[in-house]
C-alpha positions in Angstrom: -43.0 56.2 155.7 -46.4 57.7 156.0 -47.8 55.5 153.1 -45.9 52.3 154.3 -45.6 52.9 158.0 -46.0 49.4 159.2 -43.3 48.1 156.8 -40.8 50.9 157.2 -41.2 51.4 161.0 -40.6 47.7 161.4 -37.5 48.1 159.3 -36.4 51.1 161.3 -36.5 49.0 164.5 -35.0 45.9 163.1 -32.1 47.7 161.3 -31.1 49.7 164.3 -31.2 46.6 166.5 -29.2 44.5 164.1 -26.6 47.3 163.8 -26.1 47.5 167.5 -25.9 43.7 167.9 -23.5 43.3 165.1 -21.1 46.1 166.1 -21.1 45.0 169.8 -20.3 41.4 168.9 -17.3 42.5 166.9 -14.1 41.9 169.0 -12.6 45.1 167.6 -15.3 47.1 169.5 -16.8 45.2 172.4 -16.9 41.5 171.7 -20.0 40.8 173.6 -23.7 40.1 173.3 -25.7 43.1 174.5 -29.3 43.6 175.5 -31.5 46.7 175.1 -35.0 48.0 174.6 -36.1 50.1 171.7 -38.9 52.6 171.6 -40.3 54.0 168.4 -41.3 57.7 168.3 -42.6 59.4 165.3 -43.1 62.9 166.5 -41.1 66.0 167.4 -42.1 68.7 169.9 -44.1 70.6 167.2 -45.9 67.4 166.2 -44.3 67.2 162.8 -43.3 63.8 161.5 -39.9 62.8 163.1 -39.6 59.0 163.1 -36.7 57.8 165.3 -35.9 55.0 167.8 -34.6 55.6 171.3 -32.5 52.7 172.6 -31.7 52.1 176.2 -28.6 49.9 176.6 -26.7 48.6 179.6 -23.1 49.8 179.5 -21.5 46.5 178.5 -22.5 43.0 177.5 -22.3 39.3 178.1 -19.1 37.7 176.8 -19.7 35.4 173.8 -18.7 32.3 176.0 -21.2 33.6 178.7 -18.4 33.5 181.4 -18.0 37.2 182.2 -19.4 40.7 181.8 -17.5 42.8 179.3 -17.2 46.5 180.0 -17.0 49.0 177.1 -13.6 50.3 175.9 -15.2 53.6 174.6 -16.7 56.4 176.7 -19.6 56.5 174.4 -20.2 52.7 174.4 -19.7 51.9 170.6 -18.2 54.1 167.8 -21.1 56.2 166.4 -19.5 56.7 163.0 -19.3 53.0 162.5 -22.8 52.5 163.7 -24.0 55.3 161.3 -22.4 53.5 158.3 -23.7 50.1 159.1 -27.2 51.4 160.0 -27.4 53.2 156.7 -26.4 50.0 154.8 -28.9 47.8 156.6 -31.7 50.3 156.3 -31.3 50.8 152.6 -30.8 47.1 152.0 -34.1 46.6 153.8 -35.9 49.1 151.6 -34.7 47.2 148.5 -35.9 43.9 149.9 -39.3 45.4 150.7 -39.5 46.7 147.2 -38.6 43.4 145.5 -41.2 41.6 147.7 -43.9 44.1 146.7 -44.4 45.3 150.2 -44.2 49.0 149.4 -47.1 51.1 148.1 -46.6 54.1 145.8 -49.9 56.0 145.7 -50.3 59.5 144.4 -47.2 61.5 143.8 -45.1 58.4 144.9 -46.0 56.7 141.7 -43.1 58.3 139.9 -40.7 56.0 141.8 -42.7 52.8 141.6 -40.6 51.5 138.7 -37.5 49.6 139.7 -35.1 52.0 137.9 -36.7 55.0 139.4 -36.6 53.4 142.8 -32.9 52.7 142.5 -32.3 56.2 141.5 -34.3 57.4 144.6 -32.1 55.3 146.9 -28.8 56.2 145.3 -28.4 59.7 147.0 -28.9 58.2 150.4 -25.3 56.8 150.3 -24.0 60.3 149.7 -25.3 61.5 153.0 -23.8 61.0 156.6 -26.5 59.3 158.7 -26.6 60.3 162.2 -26.5 57.9 165.2 -26.4 59.7 168.6 -25.1 58.0 171.7 -24.3 59.3 175.1 -24.1 58.1 178.8 -27.0 59.2 181.1 -26.2 62.5 182.8 -28.4 61.6 185.8 -27.6 58.0 186.1 -29.6 54.9 184.9 -32.5 55.4 187.2 -33.1 58.9 185.8 -33.1 57.6 182.2 -35.6 55.0 182.9 -37.9 57.4 184.9 -37.7 59.9 182.0 -38.4 57.2 179.4 -41.3 55.7 181.4 -43.1 59.0 181.5 -43.8 59.0 177.6 -43.4 55.5 176.3 -47.2 55.0 176.4 -48.2 58.6 175.7 -49.5 59.9 172.4 -47.9 62.6 170.5 -48.9 65.4 172.8 -50.2 65.5 176.4 -53.0 67.6 177.7 -50.8 69.9 179.8 -49.2 71.3 176.6 -52.5 72.4 175.1 -53.0 76.1 176.0 -56.1 77.1 174.1 -58.7 75.9 171.7 -61.0 78.6 170.3 -62.2 80.1 167.0 -61.0 77.0 165.1 -57.5 77.3 166.2 -55.3 75.3 168.7 -52.4 76.8 170.7 -50.0 74.5 172.3 -46.5 74.8 174.0 -43.5 73.2 172.5 -39.7 73.1 173.2 -37.4 74.4 170.5 -34.4 72.1 170.7 -32.7 73.8 167.8 -32.5 77.1 169.8 -31.4 76.2 173.3 -34.5 74.3 174.3 -36.5 77.4 174.5 -40.2 77.0 175.3 -42.4 78.5 172.6 -46.1 78.7 171.7 -47.6 77.7 168.4 -51.0 78.3 167.0 -52.4 76.3 164.1 -55.7 75.7 162.7 -57.9 72.9 164.0 -57.5 71.0 160.8 -53.7 71.4 160.8 -53.5 70.3 164.4 -55.6 67.2 163.6 -53.4 66.5 160.5 -50.3 66.6 162.6 -51.8 64.5 165.4 -52.9 61.8 163.1 -49.5 61.4 161.5 -48.6 59.5 164.6 -51.4 57.0 164.8 -49.8 53.6 164.2 -51.3 50.6 162.5 -53.4 48.5 164.9 -51.3 46.0 166.7 -48.0 47.4 165.8 -45.4 46.9 168.7 -43.5 50.0 169.3 -41.5 48.9 172.3 -39.3 45.9 171.6 -36.5 44.1 173.4 -33.3 42.6 171.8 -30.3 40.6 172.7 -30.2 39.1 176.1 -33.3 41.1 177.0 -35.3 39.5 174.1 -38.4 37.6 175.4 -37.0 34.1 174.6 -33.4 34.2 176.1 -34.2 36.7 178.8 -35.2 34.1 181.5 -31.9 32.4 181.3 -29.5 35.2 180.3 -30.7 38.1 182.4 -30.1 36.3 185.9 -26.6 35.3 184.5 -25.8 38.9 183.6 -26.9 40.0 187.1 -24.9 37.3 188.7 -21.7 38.3 186.8 -22.3 41.9 187.7 -22.7 41.1 191.4 -19.5 39.0 191.5 -17.0 40.3 188.9 -14.2 37.9 188.1 -11.1 38.3 190.3 -7.8 39.5 188.6 -5.4 36.8 188.1 -3.1 36.1 191.1 0.5 37.2 190.7 3.1 34.6 189.7 4.4 32.9 192.8 7.7 34.2 194.0 10.8 32.1 193.6 11.6 29.9 196.7 14.9 31.9 196.9 15.1 35.6 196.5 17.1 37.0 193.6 20.9 37.0 194.3 20.6 33.9 196.7 20.4 31.2 194.1 22.1 27.9 195.1 23.5 25.1 192.9 20.9 22.4 192.6 23.6 19.6 192.8 25.9 20.7 195.6 23.9 23.4 197.3 26.6 25.9 197.2 26.1 29.6 196.7 27.5 31.2 193.5 
């Protein structure tokens, strides 16, 4: 990724979006057209390289005939194991296409996998691993999620308030250790190491790291978003019960003579 960040980051965004759109459209899971925004992040709390995509998705979607809003049947929106397998297939297939089209660079130590046979061998173990897709409802509600995401969508890998000290050629910063109960820790690295970690997250000029898909994509959004809002504001009424018979059960009369049984 570091040597081919524009190509592979673009693939990461496209493969994850295509996976969500495909599984959501499947009648076995949701049977609807969804809309969502995706944000590329490349860093973890300790500034190491940790590329991933955060997706914010409304709970449901627009029916394929555009007549109603479809609510999810799963508590976690879509089955994560299915998403994992489909995402793995789409991402690896995208790597193969990029290789065949000559879009991948193999400088330095990567030259060993630049031949087609070696590249195939490099990809093969990827299918032996379970890929992780994580999905959960927002604990604090949708407003909390958007406020949380808005705080760092346009930030760089580390903000000023996490920098604790810069002296004697070293940098000390605060980070949150998610692997051990979200404990706050301090880390001191050399100035060169801090710059190396920071520059891992400088994207190619013009790369779009916030993207919209489905009914939130720029082209259909003007038409479909108001329709979604209208359907959510006025949900379809449940079908009316079958009209009762003109005569209650037990009081049926003969249609010819009018006599009771």
